[in-house]
Each structure stands twice: as C-alpha cells, then as structure tokens.
GUVEX-571912 format. One record per residue: x, y, z of N, C-alpha, C, CB in turn; residue in three letters. Coordinates in nm, 4 decimals. Glycine has a CB too. Example, Ala and Ser with C-alpha at 12.3 -4.5 7.8 and 13.67 -1.06 7.14 Angstrom:
residues 2
((1.3190 -0.5690 0.7800) (1.2300 -0.4500 0.7800) (1.3200 -0.3300 0.7800) (1.1308 -0.4473 0.9046) 'ALA')
((1.2850 -0.2250 0.7080) (1.3670 -0.1060 0.7140) (1.2900 0.0030 0.7870) (1.4084 -0.0598 0.5725) 'SER')
***
This chain:
residues 141
((0.3272 -3.5324 -0.5777) (0.3983 -3.4682 -0.6883) (0.3162 -3.4742 -0.8164) (0.5350 -3.5344 -0.7102) 'MET')
((0.2431 -3.5827 -0.8355) (0.1633 -3.6004 -0.9560) (0.0601 -3.4884 -0.9713) (0.0935 -3.7363 -0.9535) 'ASN')
((-0.0030 -3.4474 -0.8597) (-0.1030 -3.3405 -0.8652) (-0.0394 -3.2087 -0.9070) (-0.1723 -3.3247 -0.7292) 'LYS')
((0.0804 -3.1840 -0.8599) (0.1494 -3.0609 -0.8986) (0.1857 -3.0647 -1.0469) (0.2762 -3.0403 -0.8128) 'LEU')
((0.2293 -3.1777 -1.0960) (0.2599 -3.1909 -1.2390) (0.1359 -3.1669 -1.3237) (0.3178 -3.3297 -1.2692) 'ASN')
((0.0240 -3.2180 -1.2762) (-0.1018 -3.1971 -1.3474) (-0.1342 -3.0480 -1.3524) (-0.2171 -3.2758 -1.2799) 'ASN')
((-0.1181 -2.9806 -1.2404) (-0.1423 -2.8366 -1.2350) (-0.0495 -2.7619 -1.3313) (-0.1228 -2.7845 -1.0915) 'PHE')
((0.0776 -2.7985 -1.3309) (0.1760 -2.7332 -1.4179) (0.1388 -2.7546 -1.5649) (0.3187 -2.7876 -1.3898) 'ILE')
((0.0960 -2.8729 -1.5995) (0.0544 -2.9004 -1.7378) (-0.0674 -2.8169 -1.7767) (0.0230 -3.0501 -1.7556) 'GLU')
((-0.1648 -2.8076 -1.6858) (-0.2843 -2.7274 -1.7150) (-0.2501 -2.5796 -1.7239) (-0.3916 -2.7496 -1.6080) 'ARG')
((-0.1611 -2.5328 -1.6365) (-0.1172 -2.3932 -1.6407) (-0.0452 -2.3632 -1.7715) (-0.0255 -2.3619 -1.5215) 'LEU')
((0.0420 -2.4534 -1.8134) (0.1146 -2.4374 -1.9398) (0.0176 -2.4307 -2.0569) (0.2144 -2.5528 -1.9601) 'THR')
((-0.0815 -2.5191 -2.0569) (-0.1816 -2.5190 -2.1645) (-0.2641 -2.3905 -2.1632) (-0.2745 -2.6410 -2.1514) 'GLU')
((-0.3044 -2.3468 -2.0449) (-0.3820 -2.2236 -2.0323) (-0.3028 -2.1052 -2.0884) (-0.4200 -2.1981 -1.8844) 'PHE')
((-0.1775 -2.0939 -2.0487) (-0.0935 -1.9824 -2.0944) (-0.0700 -1.9893 -2.2451) (0.0412 -1.9828 -2.0202) 'GLU')
((-0.0508 -2.1086 -2.2968) (-0.0331 -2.1251 -2.4412) (-0.1609 -2.0805 -2.5149) (0.0014 -2.2736 -2.4756) 'ARG')
((-0.2762 -2.1211 -2.4626) (-0.4028 -2.0817 -2.5252) (-0.4255 -1.9314 -2.5162) (-0.5193 -2.1554 -2.4599) 'ASN')
((-0.3938 -1.8722 -2.4022) (-0.4066 -1.7266 -2.3874) (-0.3176 -1.6563 -2.4889) (-0.3699 -1.6820 -2.2434) 'ILE')
((-0.1988 -1.7080 -2.5083) (-0.1060 -1.6483 -2.6048) (-0.1636 -1.6524 -2.7460) (0.0293 -1.7209 -2.6010) 'SER')
((-0.2202 -1.7650 -2.7845) (-0.2811 -1.7785 -2.9176) (-0.3999 -1.6840 -2.9312) (-0.3259 -1.9245 -2.9430) 'VAL')
((-0.4867 -1.6827 -2.8305) (-0.6048 -1.5961 -2.8336) (-0.5625 -1.4495 -2.8381) (-0.6953 -1.6223 -2.7107) 'ILE')
((-0.4642 -1.4122 -2.7582) (-0.4152 -1.2738 -2.7565) (-0.3638 -1.2321 -2.8936) (-0.3043 -1.2575 -2.6519) 'SER')
((-0.2859 -1.3195 -2.9557) (-0.2325 -1.2908 -3.0887) (-0.3456 -1.2766 -3.1899) (-0.1351 -1.4014 -3.1329) 'THR')
((-0.4404 -1.3700 -3.1857) (-0.5534 -1.3651 -3.2794) (-0.6366 -1.2381 -3.2595) (-0.6425 -1.4895 -3.2620) 'ASP')
((-0.6621 -1.2029 -3.1351) (-0.7393 -1.0807 -3.1081) (-0.6623 -0.9569 -3.1521) (-0.7740 -1.0706 -2.9585) 'LEU')
((-0.5346 -0.9522 -3.1212) (-0.4520 -0.8365 -3.1589) (-0.4506 -0.8168 -3.3092) (-0.3087 -0.8535 -3.1075) 'SER')
((-0.4497 -0.9269 -3.3836) (-0.4502 -0.9181 -3.5296) (-0.5840 -0.8688 -3.5844) (-0.4173 -1.0534 -3.5896) 'ASN')
((-0.6875 -0.8728 -3.5016) (-0.8212 -0.8325 -3.5457) (-0.8640 -0.6960 -3.4902) (-0.9222 -0.9376 -3.5046) 'ARG')
((-0.7790 -0.6297 -3.4163) (-0.8167 -0.5052 -3.3481) (-0.8766 -0.4035 -3.4445) (-0.6954 -0.4445 -3.2784) 'VAL')
((-0.8256 -0.3926 -3.5643) (-0.8751 -0.2921 -3.6588) (-0.9911 -0.3403 -3.7444) (-0.7639 -0.2481 -3.7480) 'ASN')
((-1.0409 -0.4605 -3.7176) (-1.1568 -0.5127 -3.7890) (-1.2625 -0.5495 -3.6856) (-1.1188 -0.6363 -3.8781) 'ASN')
((-1.3508 -0.4552 -3.6563) (-1.4470 -0.4735 -3.5475) (-1.5313 -0.5993 -3.5608) (-1.5373 -0.3549 -3.5400) 'ASP')
((-1.5814 -0.6250 -3.6815) (-1.6666 -0.7414 -3.7022) (-1.5922 -0.8691 -3.6690) (-1.7173 -0.7460 -3.8458) 'THR')
((-1.4726 -0.8820 -3.7225) (-1.3914 -1.0006 -3.6964) (-1.3504 -1.0083 -3.5495) (-1.2670 -1.0003 -3.7857) 'SER')
((-1.3124 -0.8949 -3.4921) (-1.2675 -0.8920 -3.3525) (-1.3772 -0.9423 -3.2593) (-1.2252 -0.7495 -3.3123) 'PHE')
((-1.4962 -0.8841 -3.2680) (-1.6019 -0.9201 -3.1740) (-1.6597 -1.0581 -3.2027) (-1.7122 -0.8165 -3.1779) 'PHE')
((-1.6614 -1.0985 -3.3287) (-1.7043 -1.2346 -3.3610) (-1.6084 -1.3346 -3.2975) (-1.7114 -1.2557 -3.5148) 'LYS')
((-1.4788 -1.3092 -3.3113) (-1.3796 -1.3986 -3.2512) (-1.3882 -1.3944 -3.0985) (-1.2375 -1.3604 -3.2977) 'TYR')
((-1.3995 -1.2747 -3.0414) (-1.4081 -1.2602 -2.8964) (-1.5271 -1.3385 -2.8420) (-1.4193 -1.1119 -2.8574) 'LEU')
((-1.6401 -1.3333 -2.9123) (-1.7592 -1.4057 -2.8685) (-1.7438 -1.5571 -2.8818) (-1.8795 -1.3597 -2.9480) 'ASN')
((-1.6473 -1.6023 -2.9615) (-1.6262 -1.7461 -2.9786) (-1.5244 -1.8029 -2.8785) (-1.5798 -1.7745 -3.1207) 'SER')
((-1.4570 -1.7143 -2.8070) (-1.3549 -1.7585 -2.7118) (-1.4216 -1.8268 -2.5929) (-1.2681 -1.6388 -2.6642) 'VAL')
((-1.3621 -1.9367 -2.5496) (-1.4100 -2.0094 -2.4325) (-1.4168 -1.9131 -2.3140) (-1.3176 -2.1312 -2.4003) 'ASP')
((-1.5324 -1.9052 -2.2478) (-1.5495 -1.8097 -2.1371) (-1.4445 -1.8214 -2.0262) (-1.6851 -1.8279 -2.0770) 'PRO')
((-1.3831 -1.9372 -2.0101) (-1.2838 -1.9511 -1.9024) (-1.1620 -1.8614 -1.9243) (-1.2387 -2.0967 -1.8912) 'LYS')
((-1.1446 -1.8136 -2.0481) (-1.0310 -1.7263 -2.0779) (-1.0665 -1.5781 -2.0714) (-0.9764 -1.7587 -2.2146) 'TYR')
((-1.1930 -1.5456 -2.0687) (-1.2356 -1.4059 -2.0827) (-1.2034 -1.3181 -1.9626) (-1.3822 -1.4013 -2.1076) 'LEU')
((-1.1749 -1.3768 -1.8493) (-1.1392 -1.2967 -1.7325) (-0.9911 -1.2671 -1.7251) (-1.1824 -1.3664 -1.6072) 'ASN')
((-0.9170 -1.3155 -1.8222) (-0.7733 -1.2903 -1.8217) (-0.7482 -1.1441 -1.8561) (-0.6998 -1.3838 -1.9217) 'ASP')
((-0.6720 -1.0789 -1.7708) (-0.6493 -0.9348 -1.7847) (-0.5851 -0.8989 -1.9178) (-0.5622 -0.8848 -1.6715) 'ILE')
((-0.5021 -0.9875 -1.9720) (-0.4378 -0.9586 -2.1012) (-0.5406 -0.9447 -2.2122) (-0.3375 -1.0687 -2.1371) 'ARG')
((-0.6424 -1.0295 -2.2097) (-0.7476 -1.0206 -2.3116) (-0.8350 -0.8972 -2.2902) (-0.8344 -1.1472 -2.3099) 'LEU')
((-0.8610 -0.8652 -2.1658) (-0.9426 -0.7475 -2.1362) (-0.8715 -0.6210 -2.1836) (-0.9731 -0.7388 -1.9848) 'ILE')
((-0.7396 -0.6147 -2.1653) (-0.6652 -0.4975 -2.2126) (-0.6685 -0.4869 -2.3644) (-0.5204 -0.5033 -2.1643) 'LEU')
((-0.6627 -0.5999 -2.4331) (-0.6740 -0.5980 -2.5800) (-0.8127 -0.5486 -2.6191) (-0.6474 -0.7397 -2.6406) 'ILE')
((-0.9159 -0.5933 -2.5465) (-1.0520 -0.5501 -2.5771) (-1.0680 -0.3998 -2.5557) (-1.1530 -0.6268 -2.4909) 'MET')
((-1.0132 -0.3463 -2.4461) (-1.0257 -0.2014 -2.4228) (-0.9529 -0.1233 -2.5317) (-0.9695 -0.1632 -2.2836) 'THR')
((-0.8410 -0.1768 -2.5785) (-0.7696 -0.1106 -2.6886) (-0.8537 -0.1132 -2.8154) (-0.6330 -0.1782 -2.7140) 'ALA')
((-0.9155 -0.2271 -2.8440) (-0.9981 -0.2390 -2.9643) (-1.1152 -0.1413 -2.9591) (-1.0499 -0.3832 -2.9805) 'ALA')
((-1.1751 -0.1266 -2.8437) (-1.2874 -0.0337 -2.8303) (-1.2427 0.1103 -2.8558) (-1.3502 -0.0455 -2.6905) 'LEU')
((-1.1227 0.1431 -2.8134) (-1.0723 0.2794 -2.8317) (-1.0275 0.3056 -2.9744) (-0.9574 0.3055 -2.7372) 'GLN')
((-0.9804 0.2021 -3.0433) (-0.9216 0.2193 -3.1764) (-1.0188 0.1929 -3.2908) (-0.8038 0.1288 -3.1909) 'LEU')
((-1.1408 0.1613 -3.2584) (-1.2376 0.1237 -3.3601) (-1.2569 0.2332 -3.4655) (-1.3702 0.0912 -3.2949) 'SER')
((-1.2629 0.1914 -3.5909) (-1.2916 0.2829 -3.7012) (-1.4396 0.2810 -3.7392) (-1.2065 0.2470 -3.8226) 'ASP')
((-1.5147 0.1923 -3.6783) (-1.6558 0.1778 -3.7099) (-1.7385 0.2705 -3.6225) (-1.7010 0.0323 -3.6920) 'THR')
((-1.7995 0.3690 -3.6863) (-1.8778 0.4692 -3.6117) (-1.9914 0.4045 -3.5321) (-1.9353 0.5742 -3.7082) 'GLU')
((-2.0570 0.3053 -3.5895) (-2.1737 0.2460 -3.5235) (-2.1390 0.1747 -3.3938) (-2.2414 0.1494 -3.6166) 'SER')
((-2.0150 0.1331 -3.3800) (-1.9776 0.0623 -3.2570) (-1.9842 0.1555 -3.1375) (-1.8365 0.0025 -3.2694) 'ILE')
((-1.9651 0.2841 -3.1607) (-1.9674 0.3793 -3.0509) (-2.1071 0.3999 -2.9946) (-1.9112 0.5108 -3.0962) 'TYR')
((-2.2088 0.3492 -3.0635) (-2.3446 0.3557 -3.0105) (-2.3686 0.2494 -2.9037) (-2.4457 0.3396 -3.1232) 'ASP')
((-2.2787 0.1496 -2.8964) (-2.3013 0.0376 -2.8052) (-2.2339 0.0555 -2.6690) (-2.2522 -0.0895 -2.8686) 'SER')
((-2.1559 0.1604 -2.6526) (-2.0915 0.1859 -2.5242) (-2.0472 0.3309 -2.5167) (-1.9714 0.0917 -2.5033) 'TYR')
((-2.0145 0.3720 -2.3955) (-1.9606 0.5055 -2.3698) (-1.8157 0.4901 -2.3252) (-2.0455 0.5821 -2.2619) 'GLU')
((-1.7366 0.5923 -2.3442) (-1.5982 0.5869 -2.2957) (-1.5940 0.5673 -2.1440) (-1.5226 0.7154 -2.3346) 'LEU')
((-1.6961 0.6149 -2.0755) (-1.7018 0.5948 -1.9301) (-1.7131 0.4460 -1.8955) (-1.8208 0.6722 -1.8698) 'THR')
((-1.7679 0.3651 -1.9873) (-1.7724 0.2208 -1.9647) (-1.6312 0.1624 -1.9607) (-1.8556 0.1516 -2.0741) 'ASP')
((-1.5453 0.2111 -2.0485) (-1.4059 0.1653 -2.0485) (-1.3379 0.2106 -1.9198) (-1.3291 0.2193 -2.1729) 'ILE')
((-1.3678 0.3329 -1.8771) (-1.3112 0.3833 -1.7510) (-1.3538 0.2942 -1.6348) (-1.3556 0.5297 -1.7253) 'ALA')
((-1.4793 0.2482 -1.6351) (-1.5277 0.1590 -1.5294) (-1.4519 0.0261 -1.5314) (-1.6789 0.1341 -1.5451) 'LYS')
((-1.4249 -0.0240 -1.6526) (-1.3487 -0.1490 -1.6649) (-1.2114 -0.1317 -1.6005) (-1.3340 -0.1909 -1.8145) 'ILE')
((-1.1441 -0.0218 -1.6307) (-1.0129 0.0039 -1.5710) (-1.0225 0.0147 -1.4190) (-0.9521 0.1323 -1.6290) 'PHE')
((-1.1244 0.0841 -1.3693) (-1.1410 0.0988 -1.2240) (-1.1593 -0.0367 -1.1559) (-1.2610 0.1892 -1.1929) 'ASP')
((-1.2412 -0.1213 -1.2155) (-1.2654 -0.2554 -1.1594) (-1.1359 -0.3360 -1.1590) (-1.3751 -0.3303 -1.2404) 'ILE')
((-1.0654 -0.3331 -1.2698) (-0.9419 -0.4108 -1.2800) (-0.8347 -0.3602 -1.1845) (-0.8896 -0.4072 -1.4224) 'LEU')
((-0.8242 -0.2294 -1.1707) (-0.7216 -0.1731 -1.0824) (-0.7452 -0.2101 -0.9359) (-0.7176 -0.0214 -1.0971) 'LEU')
((-0.8708 -0.2272 -0.8967) (-0.8992 -0.2679 -0.7588) (-0.8454 -0.4078 -0.7312) (-1.0503 -0.2632 -0.7313) 'LYS')
((-0.8514 -0.4939 -0.8316) (-0.8108 -0.6331 -0.8131) (-0.6665 -0.6616 -0.8535) (-0.9016 -0.7219 -0.8911) 'GLN')
((-0.6099 -0.5774 -0.9383) (-0.4772 -0.6044 -0.9954) (-0.3860 -0.4827 -0.9815) (-0.4894 -0.6444 -1.1438) 'HIS')
((-0.3750 -0.4302 -0.8624) (-0.2973 -0.3077 -0.8400) (-0.1513 -0.3221 -0.8804) (-0.3051 -0.2677 -0.6946) 'LYS')
((-0.0972 -0.4407 -0.8721) (0.0463 -0.4583 -0.8996) (0.0760 -0.4829 -1.0480) (0.1005 -0.5744 -0.8176) 'SER')
((-0.0275 -0.4863 -1.1315) (-0.0058 -0.5110 -1.2738) (0.0385 -0.3811 -1.3416) (-0.1349 -0.5671 -1.3407) 'ASN')
((0.1655 -0.3752 -1.3767) (0.2222 -0.2529 -1.4329) (0.1579 -0.2161 -1.5670) (0.3728 -0.2687 -1.4503) 'LEU')
((0.1384 -0.3136 -1.6547) (0.0756 -0.2854 -1.7845) (-0.0635 -0.2254 -1.7669) (0.0670 -0.4135 -1.8686) 'ASP')
((-0.1405 -0.2825 -1.6773) (-0.2747 -0.2316 -1.6502) (-0.2686 -0.0879 -1.5993) (-0.3467 -0.3211 -1.5481) 'LEU')
((-0.1802 -0.0622 -1.5043) (-0.1661 0.0733 -1.4505) (-0.1307 0.1729 -1.5602) (-0.0594 0.0764 -1.3410) 'ASN')
((-0.0358 0.1363 -1.6445) (0.0044 0.2270 -1.7527) (-0.1090 0.2504 -1.8512) (0.1258 0.1713 -1.8263) 'LEU')
((-0.1805 0.1457 -1.8871) (-0.2938 0.1613 -1.9799) (-0.4017 0.2513 -1.9198) (-0.3540 0.0235 -2.0156) 'GLU')
((-0.4285 0.2335 -1.7907) (-0.5289 0.3180 -1.7242) (-0.4840 0.4639 -1.7209) (-0.5553 0.2678 -1.5807) 'ALA')
((-0.3561 0.4853 -1.6963) (-0.3033 0.6229 -1.6959) (-0.3149 0.6833 -1.8349) (-0.1555 0.6256 -1.6485) 'ILE')
((-0.2696 0.6107 -1.9368) (-0.2787 0.6606 -2.0748) (-0.4241 0.6891 -2.1128) (-0.2171 0.5586 -2.1733) 'TYR')
((-0.5134 0.5972 -2.0773) (-0.6541 0.6138 -2.1114) (-0.7107 0.7401 -2.0467) (-0.7348 0.4906 -2.0677) 'PHE')
((-0.6871 0.7566 -1.9187) (-0.7426 0.8733 -1.8491) (-0.6821 1.0030 -1.8991) (-0.7201 0.8611 -1.6995) 'ASN')
((-0.5545 1.0012 -1.9319) (-0.4878 1.1227 -1.9799) (-0.5217 1.1514 -2.1263) (-0.3360 1.1097 -1.9632) 'TYR')
((-0.5017 1.0542 -2.2137) (-0.5158 1.0771 -2.3579) (-0.6583 1.0698 -2.4102) (-0.4336 0.9785 -2.4312) 'ASN')
((-0.7378 0.9780 -2.3579) (-0.8729 0.9582 -2.4117) (-0.9763 1.0404 -2.3344) (-0.9106 0.8093 -2.4075) 'VAL')
((-0.9712 1.0296 -2.2028) (-1.0707 1.0988 -2.1212) (-1.0308 1.2430 -2.0888) (-1.0932 1.0223 -1.9926) 'MET')
((-0.9055 1.2777 -2.1148) (-0.8531 1.4110 -2.0803) (-0.8781 1.4447 -1.9338) (-0.9169 1.5182 -2.1696) 'SER')
((-0.8655 1.3431 -1.8505) (-0.8859 1.3600 -1.7064) (-0.7486 1.3610 -1.6396) (-0.9775 1.2459 -1.6470) 'ASP')
((-0.6858 1.4776 -1.6424) (-0.5514 1.4915 -1.5873) (-0.5462 1.4613 -1.4382) (-0.4996 1.6311 -1.6126) 'ASN')
((-0.6497 1.4991 -1.3648) (-0.6516 1.4731 -1.2205) (-0.6510 1.3233 -1.1912) (-0.7743 1.5384 -1.1562) 'ASN')
((-0.7337 1.2495 -1.2628) (-0.7381 1.1037 -1.2437) (-0.6054 1.0411 -1.2859) (-0.8551 1.0411 -1.3246) 'LYS')
((-0.5507 1.0845 -1.3991) (-0.4225 1.0308 -1.4460) (-0.3128 1.0569 -1.3434) (-0.3840 1.0927 -1.5820) 'ALA')
((-0.3085 1.1783 -1.2893) (-0.2075 1.2107 -1.1879) (-0.2279 1.1296 -1.0600) (-0.2113 1.3603 -1.1555) 'LEU')
((-0.3516 1.1094 -1.0206) (-0.3795 1.0290 -0.9015) (-0.3302 0.8857 -0.9223) (-0.5312 1.0299 -0.8691) 'ALA')
((-0.3549 0.8318 -1.0400) (-0.3077 0.6961 -1.0711) (-0.1550 0.6899 -1.0725) (-0.3634 0.6496 -1.2070) 'LEU')
((-0.0936 0.7935 -1.1269) (0.0536 0.7994 -1.1297) (0.1084 0.8037 -0.9878) (0.1025 0.9231 -1.2098) 'ILE')
((0.0492 0.8862 -0.9034) (0.0960 0.8977 -0.7649) (0.0823 0.7662 -0.6894) (0.0190 1.0069 -0.6921) 'ASN')
((-0.0313 0.6973 -0.7073) (-0.0511 0.5665 -0.6431) (0.0513 0.4654 -0.6931) (-0.1936 0.5143 -0.6694) 'GLU')
((0.0753 0.4665 -0.8222) (0.1714 0.3735 -0.8813) (0.3128 0.4034 -0.8316) (0.1662 0.3810 -1.0352) 'LEU')
((0.3476 0.5308 -0.8261) (0.4808 0.5681 -0.7759) (0.5022 0.5199 -0.6327) (0.4997 0.7204 -0.7828) 'GLU')
((0.3998 0.5329 -0.5488) (0.4101 0.4862 -0.4103) (0.4360 0.3363 -0.4056) (0.2824 0.5203 -0.3322) 'GLU')
((0.3563 0.2611 -0.4815) (0.3732 0.1150 -0.4827) (0.5086 0.0761 -0.5382) (0.2625 0.0486 -0.5648) 'ARG')
((0.5511 0.1419 -0.6455) (0.6808 0.1092 -0.7049) (0.7964 0.1416 -0.6119) (0.6984 0.1835 -0.8354) 'LEU')
((0.7860 0.2526 -0.5412) (0.8906 0.2900 -0.4453) (0.9022 0.1837 -0.3363) (0.8604 0.4288 -0.3824) 'THR')
((0.7879 0.1396 -0.2847) (0.7876 0.0356 -0.1816) (0.8470 -0.0944 -0.2354) (0.6447 0.0111 -0.1302) 'THR')
((0.8044 -0.1337 -0.3536) (0.8531 -0.2590 -0.4120) (1.0014 -0.2503 -0.4472) (0.7719 -0.2943 -0.5369) 'GLU')
((1.0434 -0.1360 -0.4954) (1.1852 -0.1182 -0.5287) (1.2714 -0.1269 -0.4035) (1.2080 0.0168 -0.5992) 'LEU')
((1.2209 -0.0773 -0.2941) (1.2919 -0.0877 -0.1667) (1.3090 -0.2347 -0.1278) (1.2163 -0.0107 -0.0556) 'SER')
((1.2036 -0.3126 -0.1431) (1.2104 -0.4562 -0.1125) (1.3101 -0.5267 -0.2044) (1.0710 -0.5210 -0.1261) 'LYS')
((1.3075 -0.4911 -0.3308) (1.3997 -0.5516 -0.4277) (1.5439 -0.5193 -0.3906) (1.3689 -0.5021 -0.5710) 'ILE')
((1.5697 -0.3960 -0.3528) (1.7055 -0.3561 -0.3145) (1.7523 -0.4288 -0.1884) (1.7119 -0.2048 -0.2924) 'ASN')
((1.6619 -0.4518 -0.0942) (1.6969 -0.5286 0.0250) (1.7418 -0.6694 -0.0129) (1.5777 -0.5349 0.1218) 'GLU')
((1.6650 -0.7335 -0.0974) (1.6992 -0.8696 -0.1419) (1.8307 -0.8686 -0.2188) (1.5862 -0.9287 -0.2302) 'ILE')
((1.8461 -0.7716 -0.3057) (1.9691 -0.7603 -0.3833) (2.0897 -0.7459 -0.2916) (1.9612 -0.6415 -0.4793) 'LYS')
((2.0779 -0.6632 -0.1894) (2.1882 -0.6433 -0.0950) (2.2183 -0.7719 -0.0173) (2.1549 -0.5290 0.0029) 'ASN')
((2.1160 -0.8454 0.0208) (2.1369 -0.9734 0.0893) (2.2128 -1.0709 -0.0005) (2.0018 -1.0345 0.1320) 'GLU')
((2.1725 -1.0764 -0.1265) (2.2383 -1.1664 -0.2218) (2.3843 -1.1263 -0.2399) (2.1649 -1.1650 -0.3583) 'ILE')
((2.4084 -0.9995 -0.2521) (2.5463 -0.9519 -0.2707) (2.6343 -0.9871 -0.1497) (2.5472 -0.7991 -0.2939) 'ARG')
((2.5757 -0.9824 -0.0315) (2.6521 -1.0180 0.0881) (2.6943 -1.1647 0.0861) (2.5701 -0.9890 0.2137) 'LYS')
((2.6105 -1.2467 0.0261) (2.6366 -1.3902 0.0207) (2.7364 -1.4271 -0.0892) (2.5068 -1.4652 -0.0008) 'GLU')
((2.7619 -1.3369 -0.1809) (2.8538 -1.3668 -0.2906) (2.9991 -1.3539 -0.2483) (2.8265 -1.2752 -0.4081) 'LEU')
***
C-alpha cells in the first residue's frame, strides 16, 4: 500500500505542477518572448504533457510577432497534431483543436472532415459502451 500512496503523492504533485505551468504559459500566450523564455525554463519531464503542447500550438498560431513565423511553418503545427493524434486518439480536446486548426488555419476542409468522421465513429462506439453501463446500473437500482 505504501508504494501506491507514494505514486498517488507523485501524481498529485505532477498534476499540480502541470496546472501551475499551464496557467503561467496561458498568461504568456500573447507575449512571445516571455512565453518561449518560460517554456524553455520548464522542467523537461513536463514538456511531453499534451496540455502544454496544446497551449504551445495555440501560442504559435496566435503570435503577434512577425519574426516568429520565420522559425516554423504552419505545416509544422499540423505535424505536431498528427503525431499527437496517433498516440492520443481518445483525447477530445486534442481532436477538437486539430479539427479547428485544419479547418480554420490550414483551410483543409478534407482533412477537417476526415478528422470529424473518425471522431464521430469513436464517439459513437464509446457512447454505446456508456449506455450499456448506464442501463446495467439502472437495472440494479
């Protein structure tokens, strides 16, 4: 039991730190210098967290600094979404951000529709499972 408590404490601390970092990054989204300076100071163990990556993709899209656009292409952001979607298909926020990005930023209606169709399929399947569980619970009441 002690090992599980240790894990729970570390998980709680990790989530608390992610929350602080997310808030700090979100507050800096419109200040590129501050945003990237802070992002570069974040402990690397947190940088793979999808919540931070989504904040970073938003910051890249919302930047008011013209020179920042010389350091990447919008297709780089599209690649980030593609990589994340392969590993995190069930993440609804990620799916929605990828759909919005492809539709609004890239003007790639075909890709946006393909993502919507894939998401609808997964949601339909998951909703069916949820309804099965709900019906089982209702029978027990």
